[in-house]
N, C-alpha and C positions, 0 to 999 in steps of 0.2 A: 697675584703671587706667581712668579715664574717657576715652572716645573719642567723637568726633562727626565723621562723614565724610559730606558730601553729595556729589552728583555734580559740583559746581562747585569746592568748596574743601575742604581737609582742615584741620580745626581740632583741634589736639592738646591735650587737657586737661592732660596731663602732658608737659612739654617733653623728658623723657628718652626718649620713644618714638622708634623708628627711622623717620626720614622716608622712607627707601627703600621701606618697606612701604606707606606711604601713597601714594607716587608710583605704586607698582605697582597699588594699588586704583584710583586715578584713571585710570590707563592701561586697566585692565580695564573700568571704567565706560564709557570712550569706545569701546572695542572692542564692548561689548555694545550700546550705543546705535547703533552703526554696523551692527549686524546680524551681527557676528562673535562669536556667543555661545560657541562652543567655545573660541576663544582667550581670551575673558574668563573663562570657567569655569576653565580651566587656571591662569590667574594667581591667581584668587581662592582656589582650593583649594591652591595652593602655599604660602600663608601662613596656617596655621591660627590664629595669634594675632589675625588680623583678624576671626575669626568672632564676636567680641563686639560688633562694630559693626553696628547695625541696617541701615544702607545696604548693607553688604557682604552681609548675609544676604538682603536683599531682591533684590539683583541676582543672587546665587547661586541663589535660588529660581527666578527666571525662566529662568536657564540650565539648571538640572536638569530643569525642566518641558519645555523645548524640546529639549534634547539627549538626555535620558534617558527622558523621558515619565513622570517621577515627580511626578504632579500633586498627590497628597495631601501629600507632603513639602513641595512647593513652596508650597502654600496655607498649610500650617502655618508655614513660615518667614516668609512675607509677613505673616501675621496677627500673628506674634510681633514683627516689625519695626514694624507698625502700633501694637501695644500700647505699644512703647517710645517711638515718635515719631509720635503721631497727626496732627501738623501737617505732616509731611513728605510732599509730593505724590509723591516718587519711589516711595514704598511703594505708593501707589494705582496708579501707572503700572505697576509690576512685577506687582502682584496682578491688574490688568486684563489684562496680557499672559498671565499664567498661566491666567486664566479663558478667554481666547481659545484657548489651547492645549488646554484641556479641552473646547472646543466650546460654552461657555456665553457666547454673544455678548451676550445681554441683561444679564446680571450684569456682564460686562466693561465694557459701555458705562456702566452705572450707577456702577461703580467709577471709571472715568475721570472722570465728571462730579463725583464726590465729591472726587477729587484736584484738579480745577480749582477747586472751591469752597473748598478748605482754605487758610486763611491762618494764620500764626502769631498766637496771641492770640485767635482766634475761639472756641476752646473755653472761654475765660475771659470771654467777653462784651466783649472789647476791640475797639473799632471801628478798622479799618485804613483809612486814607484812600486810600492808593495801593497798587498791587500790590507785593508784596515782591520786590525785585530778585533776592534770593538764590535764589528759586524760579522765576525767569523761564524758565530752560532746561528745567526739568521740565515746566512748563506748556506750553511749546512742543512738547515730546516727546509729551505727552498729546494735545494738539490734532492733532498729526500722526497719531497712532493713530486718533483719531476721524475725521479726514478720510479716512484710508485705508479705514475701515469705512463711510464715507458718513454724514456728519452729517445727520440728518433733523429736520425741524421737529416740535415737540411735537404730539401728536394733539389734534384739537379737543375730544375728550371723553376725558381721560386715565384716567378710571375704567374705560373700556372698552378692550379689547385693540385694538391698532393695526389689525388686519385686520377688525374689526367693520364691518358695512355702514354703520352710522351715521357712523363715523369716516371711512370712505372717501368716502362721498357728500358729507359736510360739507367735507372737505378739497378735493374737486374743485370744489365750488361756491365756497368761499372763495378758492381759487386763481384761478378764472375771473373772479371779481369784483375781483381784485387786492387783496383784504384780507389775504391770507396770503402 
């Protein structure tokens, strides 16, 4: 039975599906996004039939990484969700959160930026004129994660590591001149 659940709306491919389960998933997503991962995890695991939905697996992955410390399983679930829906920024949000739980801040930030840059149709070369409103909430959540981590400007010489003396000196000089 085809399902598609995003954190904003529940679209049911087969109208015979139980809407109470989808309401429960939406409630769990809100709990998780509010920082109450344990409550969200309990709701998501209480409905095993929702495990076929990529968004549910993505959120569940973040919860099990945070609450149980099962990082490998969480990364696997997030990557599976990304494989099913590569255009959905919520999967990048949750994978980034999982990577943060694993202590991999650099890859988490890169993953968050990938989520910001993903728009439906981009993988098929379709130009999107305006941001997709259906993913505005996910983009806002990703930006909040990046702000919490401290968004930094791009290094003057991206081929070099950020702490390289050339990047540090060039950054100071450019900031002093007001160019950066």
